[in-house]
ZAGUNU-791371 format. One record per residue (C-alpha): residue in three letters; x, y, z; residue number from 0. Coordinates in Angstrom, 1 decimal. Example, Ala and Ser with C-alpha at 12.3 -4.5 7.8 and 13.67 -1.06 7.14 Angstrom:
! ZAGUNU-791371
<node ALA <12.3 -4.5 7.8> 0>
<node SER <13.7 -1.1 7.1> 1>
//
This chain:
! ZAGUNU-791371
<node MET <17.5 22.3 -6.4> 0>
<node VAL <13.7 22.2 -6.6> 1>
<node VAL <13.8 21.1 -10.3> 2>
<node ASP <16.5 18.4 -9.5> 3>
<node VAL <14.4 17.0 -6.6> 4>
<node ALA <11.2 16.9 -8.7> 5>
<node ALA <13.0 15.2 -11.7> 6>
<node ALA <14.7 12.6 -9.5> 7>
<node GLU <11.4 12.0 -7.7> 8>
<node LEU <9.6 11.4 -10.9> 9>
<node ASP <12.2 8.8 -11.9> 10>
<node ARG <11.7 7.0 -8.6> 11>
<node LEU <7.9 7.1 -8.9> 12>
<node HIS <7.9 5.9 -12.5> 13>
<node GLU <10.2 3.0 -11.4> 14>
<node ARG <7.8 2.3 -8.6> 15>
<node ILE <4.8 1.8 -11.0> 16>
<node ALA <6.7 0.2 -13.9> 17>
<node GLY <5.6 -3.3 -12.9> 18>
<node ARG <2.0 -2.4 -13.4> 19>
<node PHE <2.6 -2.1 -17.2> 20>
<node TRP <3.2 -5.3 -19.1> 21>
<node ARG <4.4 -3.6 -22.3> 22>
<node SER <7.2 -1.1 -22.9> 23>
<node GLU <5.1 1.3 -25.0> 24>
<node PRO <2.5 2.2 -22.3> 25>
<node ARG <5.3 2.1 -19.6> 26>
<node ALA <7.2 4.8 -21.5> 27>
<node ARG <4.1 6.8 -22.5> 28>
<node VAL <2.8 7.0 -18.9> 29>
<node ARG <5.9 9.0 -18.0> 30>
<node GLU <5.2 11.5 -20.8> 31>
<node TYR <1.5 11.6 -19.8> 32>
<node VAL <2.3 12.4 -16.1> 33>
<node SER <5.0 15.0 -17.1> 34>
<node GLY <2.5 16.7 -19.4> 35>
<node LEU <-0.1 16.8 -16.6> 36>
<node VAL <2.2 19.1 -14.6> 37>
<node ALA <3.4 21.2 -17.6> 38>
<node GLY <2.2 24.7 -18.1> 39>
<node LEU <-0.5 23.8 -20.7> 40>
<node GLU <-3.8 25.6 -20.8> 41>
<node ARG <-5.6 22.4 -21.3> 42>
<node LYS <-4.3 18.9 -20.6> 43>
<node ASN <-6.0 16.5 -22.9> 44>
<node GLY <-5.0 13.8 -25.4> 45>
<node TRP <-4.1 16.4 -28.1> 46>
<node THR <-2.1 18.7 -26.0> 47>
<node LEU <-0.3 16.0 -24.1> 48>
<node ALA <0.6 14.2 -27.4> 49>
<node GLU <1.9 17.4 -29.0> 50>
<node ARG <4.1 18.1 -26.0> 51>
<node ALA <5.5 14.5 -26.2> 52>
<node GLY <6.3 15.0 -29.9> 53>
<node GLU <3.6 12.7 -31.2> 54>
<node VAL <1.6 13.5 -34.4> 55>
<node SER <-1.8 12.4 -33.0> 56>
<node PRO <-3.5 11.8 -29.7> 57>
<node ASP <-4.1 8.1 -30.5> 58>
<node GLY <-1.3 6.9 -28.2> 59>
<node MET <-2.4 8.9 -25.2> 60>
<node GLN <-6.0 7.9 -25.7> 61>
<node ARG <-5.0 4.3 -26.1> 62>
<node LEU <-3.1 4.5 -22.8> 63>
<node LEU <-6.4 5.5 -21.0> 64>
<node ARG <-8.9 3.3 -22.9> 65>
<node TRP <-7.3 0.0 -23.8> 66>
<node ALA <-3.6 -0.3 -22.9> 67>
<node ASP <-2.8 -3.3 -20.8> 68>
<node TRP <-1.9 -1.9 -17.4> 69>
<node ASP <-3.3 -2.3 -13.9> 70>
<node VAL <-5.1 0.9 -13.1> 71>
<node GLY <-6.1 -0.3 -9.6> 72>
<node GLY <-2.6 -1.3 -8.9> 73>
<node VAL <-1.3 2.2 -9.7> 74>
<node ARG <-3.9 3.6 -7.4> 75>
<node ASP <-2.5 1.4 -4.7> 76>
<node ASP <1.0 2.6 -5.5> 77>
<node VAL <-0.1 6.2 -5.2> 78>
<node ARG <-1.6 5.5 -1.8> 79>
<node GLY <1.5 3.8 -0.6> 80>
<node TYR <3.7 6.5 -2.0> 81>
<node VAL <1.8 9.2 -0.2> 82>
<node ALA <1.9 7.2 3.1> 83>
<node GLU <5.7 6.8 2.7> 84>
<node HIS <6.4 10.5 2.0> 85>
<node LEU <3.6 12.3 3.9> 86>
<node GLY <2.6 9.7 6.5> 87>
<node GLU <2.4 10.5 10.2> 88>
<node PRO <0.7 8.8 13.1> 89>
<node ASP <-1.6 11.8 13.6> 90>
<node GLY <-2.5 11.9 9.9> 91>
<node VAL <-6.1 12.7 8.7> 92>
<node LEU <-8.2 10.9 6.1> 93>
<node ILE <-10.7 13.2 4.4> 94>
<node ALA <-13.6 12.4 2.0> 95>
<node ASP <-15.4 14.7 -0.4> 96>
<node GLU <-16.9 14.8 -3.8> 97>
<node THR <-16.4 17.0 -6.8> 98>
<node GLY <-18.2 17.4 -10.1> 99>
<node SER <-16.9 17.8 -13.7> 100>
<node LEU <-19.3 19.4 -16.2> 101>
<node LYS <-19.9 17.3 -19.2> 102>
<node ARG <-21.9 17.5 -22.4> 103>
<node GLY <-24.1 14.7 -23.8> 104>
<node THR <-25.4 11.6 -22.2> 105>
<node ARG <-22.8 8.9 -23.0> 106>
<node SER <-20.0 9.6 -20.5> 107>
<node ALA <-20.0 7.1 -17.7> 108>
<node GLY <-22.2 8.3 -14.8> 109>
<node VAL <-23.2 11.6 -16.4> 110>
<node GLN <-26.6 13.0 -15.7> 111>
<node ARG <-28.2 16.2 -14.5> 112>
<node GLN <-27.3 16.2 -10.8> 113>
<node TYR <-26.2 18.6 -8.1> 114>
<node SER <-22.6 19.7 -8.4> 115>
<node GLY <-21.0 21.4 -5.4> 116>
<node THR <-18.3 22.7 -7.8> 117>
<node ALA <-20.9 24.5 -9.9> 118>
<node GLY <-23.2 25.3 -6.9> 119>
<node ARG <-26.2 24.1 -8.9> 120>
<node THR <-27.7 21.2 -10.8> 121>
<node GLU <-25.8 20.6 -14.0> 122>
<node ASN <-25.1 17.8 -16.5> 123>
<node CYS <-22.0 16.4 -14.9> 124>
<node GLN <-20.0 13.4 -13.5> 125>
<node ILE <-19.4 13.1 -9.8> 126>
<node GLY <-16.2 11.7 -8.4> 127>
<node VAL <-15.8 10.8 -4.7> 128>
<node PHE <-12.3 11.2 -3.4> 129>
<node LEU <-10.3 10.3 -0.3> 130>
<node ALA <-7.4 12.6 0.7> 131>
<node TYR <-4.5 12.2 3.2> 132>
<node ALA <-3.2 15.1 5.1> 133>
<node SER <-0.4 15.6 7.7> 134>
<node SER <2.0 18.3 8.8> 135>
<node ARG <4.1 17.2 5.8> 136>
<node GLY <1.5 17.9 3.1> 137>
<node HIS <-1.6 16.5 1.5> 138>
<node ALA <-2.6 14.5 -1.5> 139>
<node LEU <-5.4 12.4 -3.0> 140>
<node ILE <-5.1 8.7 -2.4> 141>
<node ASP <-8.3 7.1 -3.7> 142>
<node ARG <-11.2 7.7 -6.0> 143>
<node GLU <-14.6 6.4 -7.1> 144>
<node LEU <-16.9 7.4 -9.9> 145>
<node TYR <-20.5 7.8 -8.7> 146>
<node LEU <-23.1 6.0 -10.8> 147>
<node PRO <-26.6 7.2 -10.4> 148>
<node GLN <-29.4 4.6 -10.3> 149>
<node SER <-30.5 5.8 -13.8> 150>
<node TRP <-27.3 4.2 -15.0> 151>
<node THR <-27.2 1.0 -13.0> 152>
<node GLU <-30.8 0.2 -13.9> 153>
<node ASP <-29.9 0.4 -17.6> 154>
<node ARG <-27.3 -2.3 -18.2> 155>
<node GLN <-27.2 -1.7 -22.0> 156>
<node ARG <-26.2 1.9 -21.4> 157>
<node CYS <-23.6 0.7 -18.9> 158>
<node ARG <-22.0 -1.7 -21.3> 159>
<node ALA <-21.8 1.0 -24.0> 160>
<node ALA <-19.8 3.1 -21.5> 161>
<node GLY <-17.6 0.1 -20.6> 162>
<node ILE <-19.0 -0.3 -17.1> 163>
<node PRO <-18.6 -3.9 -15.9> 164>
<node ASP <-21.8 -5.8 -15.3> 165>
<node GLU <-20.9 -6.5 -11.6> 166>
<node VAL <-20.8 -2.8 -10.8> 167>
<node GLU <-24.0 -1.9 -9.0> 168>
<node PHE <-25.5 1.2 -7.5> 169>
<node THR <-23.5 2.4 -4.5> 170>
<node THR <-24.2 5.5 -2.4> 171>
<node LYS <-21.5 8.1 -2.0> 172>
<node PRO <-21.1 7.3 1.7> 173>
<node ARG <-20.6 3.6 0.9> 174>
<node GLN <-18.0 4.6 -1.7> 175>
<node ALA <-16.2 6.6 1.0> 176>
<node GLN <-16.4 3.7 3.4> 177>
<node ALA <-14.8 1.4 0.8> 178>
<node MET <-11.9 3.8 0.3> 179>
<node ILE <-11.4 4.1 4.0> 180>
<node ALA <-11.4 0.3 4.4> 181>
<node ARG <-8.7 0.1 1.6> 182>
<node ALA <-6.6 2.6 3.4> 183>
<node ILE <-6.8 0.7 6.7> 184>
<node ALA <-6.0 -2.6 4.9> 185>
<node ALA <-3.0 -0.9 3.3> 186>
<node GLY <-1.7 0.3 6.7> 187>
<node VAL <-2.0 4.0 6.0> 188>
<node PRO <-1.1 5.8 9.3> 189>
<node PHE <-3.9 8.1 10.6> 190>
<node ARG <-5.9 8.9 13.7> 191>
<node TRP <-8.7 11.1 12.5> 192>
<node PHE <-11.2 11.0 9.7> 193>
<node THR <-13.4 13.9 8.6> 194>
<node ALA <-15.8 14.7 5.8> 195>
<node ASP <-18.4 17.2 4.7> 196>
<node ASP <-22.0 16.5 3.6> 197>
<node LEU <-21.1 13.1 2.2> 198>
<node ARG <-22.2 11.9 5.7> 199>
<node ALA <-19.3 9.5 5.5> 200>
<node GLY <-19.2 9.5 9.3> 201>
<node GLN <-20.8 6.1 9.0> 202>
<node VAL <-17.4 4.5 9.1> 203>
<node PRO <-16.6 0.8 8.6> 204>
<node ALA <-17.0 -1.5 11.5> 205>
<node GLY <-13.9 -1.5 13.7> 206>
<node LEU <-12.5 1.7 12.4> 207>
<node ALA <-13.0 3.7 15.6> 208>
<node GLY <-11.4 0.9 17.7> 209>
<node ARG <-8.3 0.7 15.4> 210>
<node SER <-7.5 4.4 14.9> 211>
<node GLY <-8.4 5.7 18.3> 212>
<node ARG <-9.6 9.1 17.0> 213>
<node VAL <-12.2 9.1 14.3> 214>
<node PRO <-14.5 12.1 14.6> 215>
<node ARG <-17.3 12.7 12.1> 216>
<node GLY <-16.9 16.2 10.9> 217>
<node GLY <-18.8 18.5 8.6> 218>
<node HIS <-22.2 16.7 8.8> 219>
<node PRO <-25.1 19.1 8.4> 220>
<node VAL <-27.6 18.8 11.2> 221>
<node GLN <-31.2 18.2 10.2> 222>
<node ARG <-33.2 21.4 10.2> 223>
<node PRO <-35.5 20.7 13.2> 224>
<node ALA <-32.5 19.8 15.4> 225>
<node GLY <-30.6 22.7 14.0> 226>
<node HIS <-33.2 25.2 15.1> 227>
<node HIS <-33.5 23.6 18.5> 228>
<node LEU <-29.8 23.6 19.1> 229>
<node ARG <-29.3 27.1 17.8> 230>
<node GLY <-30.7 28.6 21.0> 231>
<node LEU <-28.9 26.1 23.1> 232>
<node GLN <-25.6 26.9 21.4> 233>
<node ALA <-26.2 30.6 21.8> 234>
<node ARG <-26.6 30.2 25.6> 235>
<node ARG <-23.3 28.2 25.7> 236>
<node CYS <-21.4 31.0 23.8> 237>
<node ALA <-21.1 33.7 26.5> 238>
<node ASP <-17.3 33.8 26.1> 239>
<node ARG <-16.7 35.7 22.9> 240>
<node SER <-13.4 37.4 23.8> 241>
<node PRO <-11.2 38.5 20.9> 242>
<node ALA <-8.4 36.2 22.2> 243>
<node ARG <-10.7 33.2 22.2> 244>
<node GLU <-12.1 34.0 18.7> 245>
<node ARG <-8.6 34.5 17.2> 246>
<node LEU <-7.4 31.2 18.7> 247>
<node ALA <-10.4 29.3 17.5> 248>
<node ALA <-10.4 30.9 14.0> 249>
<node ALA <-6.7 30.1 13.6> 250>
<node VAL <-7.2 26.5 14.7> 251>
<node SER <-10.2 25.9 12.4> 252>
<node GLY <-8.3 27.0 9.3> 253>
<node SER <-11.5 28.6 8.0> 254>
<node GLY <-11.5 32.1 9.4> 255>
<node SER <-14.5 31.3 11.7> 256>
<node PRO <-14.4 30.8 15.5> 257>
<node TRP <-15.7 27.6 17.2> 258>
<node PRO <-17.5 29.1 20.2> 259>
<node ALA <-19.1 25.9 21.6> 260>
<node ARG <-19.3 22.2 21.8> 261>
<node ILE <-22.2 20.3 23.3> 262>
<node ARG <-21.8 16.6 24.5> 263>
<node LEU <-24.4 14.4 22.8> 264>
<node GLY <-26.0 11.3 24.3> 265>
<node SER <-24.2 8.5 26.0> 266>
<node HIS <-22.4 5.4 24.9> 267>
<node PRO <-22.5 1.7 26.0> 268>
<node PRO <-19.6 0.5 28.2> 269>
<node ALA <-17.7 -0.8 25.3> 270>
<node VAL <-17.0 2.7 24.0> 271>
<node SER <-17.3 4.6 27.3> 272>
<node ARG <-13.9 6.2 26.8> 273>
<node ARG <-15.3 8.0 23.7> 274>
<node GLY <-17.2 11.2 23.5> 275>
<node HIS <-19.8 12.4 21.0> 276>
<node TRP <-20.2 16.1 20.4> 277>
<node LEU <-22.1 18.7 18.5> 278>
<node MET <-19.7 21.6 17.6> 279>
<node ALA <-20.9 25.0 16.5> 280>
<node ARG <-18.9 27.4 14.3> 281>
<node ARG <-19.9 31.0 14.1> 282>
<node SER <-19.1 33.3 11.2> 283>
<node LEU <-17.0 36.3 12.0> 284>
<node ASN <-18.7 38.3 9.3> 285>
<node ASP <-22.2 37.3 10.2> 286>
<node PRO <-22.7 36.2 13.9> 287>
<node ASP <-26.1 34.8 13.1> 288>
<node GLU <-24.5 32.3 10.6> 289>
<node ILE <-23.7 29.1 12.5> 290>
<node ALA <-22.5 25.8 11.1> 291>
<node TYR <-22.7 22.6 13.0> 292>
<node TYR <-20.4 19.6 13.1> 293>
<node ILE <-20.8 16.2 14.7> 294>
<node GLY <-17.6 14.9 16.4> 295>
<node TYR <-16.7 11.5 17.8> 296>
<node GLY <-13.4 10.7 19.6> 297>
<node PRO <-11.7 10.4 22.9> 298>
<node ARG <-13.6 11.9 25.8> 299>
<node ARG <-10.7 14.1 26.7> 300>
<node SER <-10.6 15.8 23.3> 301>
<node THR <-10.6 19.5 23.7> 302>
<node LEU <-12.5 22.1 21.6> 303>
<node VAL <-9.1 23.0 20.0> 304>
<node ASP <-8.6 19.3 19.1> 305>
<node LEU <-12.0 19.0 17.5> 306>
<node ALA <-11.8 22.3 15.8> 307>
<node TRP <-8.4 21.5 14.3> 308>
<node ILE <-9.7 18.2 12.9> 309>
<node ALA <-12.9 19.7 11.5> 310>
<node GLY <-10.9 22.5 10.0> 311>
<node SER <-8.5 20.0 8.3> 312>
<node ARG <-11.4 19.0 6.0> 313>
<node TRP <-10.3 22.0 3.9> 314>
<node HIS <-7.2 20.0 2.8> 315>
<node ILE <-9.3 17.9 0.5> 316>
<node GLU <-10.7 21.0 -1.2> 317>
<node GLU <-7.1 22.2 -1.6> 318>
<node CYS <-6.2 18.9 -3.1> 319>
<node ILE <-9.0 19.0 -5.6> 320>
<node GLN <-8.3 22.6 -6.5> 321>
<node GLN <-4.6 21.8 -6.9> 322>
<node ALA <-5.3 18.7 -9.0> 323>
<node LYS <-7.7 20.6 -11.3> 324>
<node GLY <-5.3 23.5 -11.6> 325>
<node GLU <-1.9 21.7 -11.6> 326>
<node THR <-2.4 18.1 -12.8> 327>
<node GLY <-5.4 18.3 -15.1> 328>
<node LEU <-7.9 16.4 -12.9> 329>
<node ASP <-10.9 17.6 -14.9> 330>
<node HIS <-9.2 18.2 -18.3> 331>
<node TYR <-10.0 14.7 -19.6> 332>
<node GLN <-12.0 14.2 -22.8> 333>
<node VAL <-13.0 10.5 -22.3> 334>
<node ARG <-16.3 8.8 -22.0> 335>
<node SER <-15.6 5.3 -20.8> 336>
<node TRP <-15.5 3.9 -17.3> 337>
<node ARG <-11.9 2.6 -17.7> 338>
<node ALA <-10.6 5.8 -19.2> 339>
<node TRP <-12.1 7.9 -16.4> 340>
<node TYR <-10.3 5.8 -13.8> 341>
<node ALA <-7.1 5.8 -15.7> 342>
<node HIS <-6.9 9.5 -16.2> 343>
<node ILE <-8.0 10.3 -12.6> 344>
<node THR <-5.5 7.9 -11.2> 345>
<node LEU <-2.6 9.4 -13.2> 346>
<node SER <-3.7 12.9 -12.2> 347>
<node MET <-3.6 11.8 -8.5> 348>
<node LEU <-0.2 10.3 -9.2> 349>
<node ALA <1.1 13.6 -10.6> 350>
<node LEU <-0.3 15.4 -7.5> 351>
<node ALA <1.4 13.0 -5.2> 352>
<node TRP <4.6 13.5 -7.0> 353>
<node LEU <4.4 17.3 -6.6> 354>
<node SER <3.4 17.0 -2.9> 355>
<node ALA <6.3 14.6 -2.1> 356>
<node SER <8.8 16.8 -3.9> 357>
<node ARG <7.6 19.9 -2.0> 358>
<node ALA <7.9 18.0 1.3> 359>
<node GLN <11.4 17.0 0.4> 360>
<node VAL <12.4 20.6 -0.5> 361>
<node THR <10.7 21.9 2.7> 362>
<node ARG <12.7 19.4 4.8> 363>
<node GLY <15.9 20.2 3.0> 364>
<node GLU <16.4 16.7 1.7> 365>
<node PRO <18.8 16.2 -1.2> 366>
<node ALA <17.5 14.8 -4.5> 367>
<node PRO <17.4 11.0 -4.2> 368>
<node ALA <19.8 8.9 -6.3> 369>
<node THR <18.2 7.0 -9.2> 370>
<node ARG <19.2 3.7 -10.7> 371>
<node ALA <21.4 3.8 -13.8> 372>
//
C-alpha cells in the first residue's frame, strides 16, 4: 500500500513539473534523478545516480544540473504549490533557517570560511537559507536561497566563473528569508504563524502581519545586556514551577524544556493595538540556570501555550533539513556552479515534498491516486 501510494504520487508529481522541461531527455532524466535521491544509496551524486539509472557515465545527470534547458525557479514554485496542496492548513507555520554544507576549495559558488551551525564552528562551506512549511499533516521545504558573502559579490570575475549572474548582489540572510516569505504570500500559501531562529527573520515584509493575523518572531537571541537584565526579571516571574506546569509546557514546546514565563514588551500604536509583543523565557529541565529567550508578536489574547507551541514548531525546519540530508541527498551534490546548486537543491526539495505528501496520504488512509494512461 505504502509503495503503491508513493509510486503513484511520483507519477503525479512528475506530470506536474513536466511542463518546466522543454526537451524529452531532461524531462525523463529528472524522474530518474528524483527516484535516485530517495533510493538507499550511501552517496547520491552524479556517478551513483547515473549507475542506478543504468547510464555508463555521470554526464547526463551533470548536464541536467548544469546546462539542461529547464525552469529551475518554476519547479521551485511547483514544489511550493504541491506542499500547500497536500499539507496546507489555515493554521500552518512558515519557518526560516540556514544550514551549511562543507566544501573544499574556493571555486564553488558562495564558498568561504564562515560559521556553520551544522558544524558548530567556522569552516570552509556554503550556506543555504531555507523556508519550510509545517502543519498537522506534515512538513517540507518550500524555498531556498544560496547565501553569497560580500567577498564574492565584490569580485564579479569570480562570480562569473561560478555562473553567478551579474545582477545578483549581496543580500543578507534575513533579506533572503523575507523574499521567500513574500513569494509564499504571493502564491497564496495558507499560514498564520512565522518563526525563525537566529536569522533574525522576524523583520517580516511590510503587510505580512496584517494579512496573516498571527506572525510571531520566534527564536531571536536577546542581546547580552538585555538578557542579563531580563534574567532576574524572568526569575521573579517564574514562581510557579509545579511538575504539571512544566510537563505541559515542555510537551507544547516540542523541545523538552518548559516555558515558565512571558513578559509583555512595550506598547503599539493604535493601528496595531490588537497585537501583543512578548519576551518568552524557556528554562532547561537539565540545567535550571540555562534560559533561552524568544521574542513573540501576535494577537494580544495569545496564551503562553500558543506562543510556546509556535516557537517550538521551529524544530520542524531542522527536521526537514535533517530528513533532506539523510533521505533525499540535500548535501550530497558535487557541483560548483550557481545554477547547478539551485537545480540540485530544488530537486532534493521536490523529493522531500513527494515523501511528505505520500506519508500524509498513508496516514489519512487515502488510496493511491489514479494516474493518466
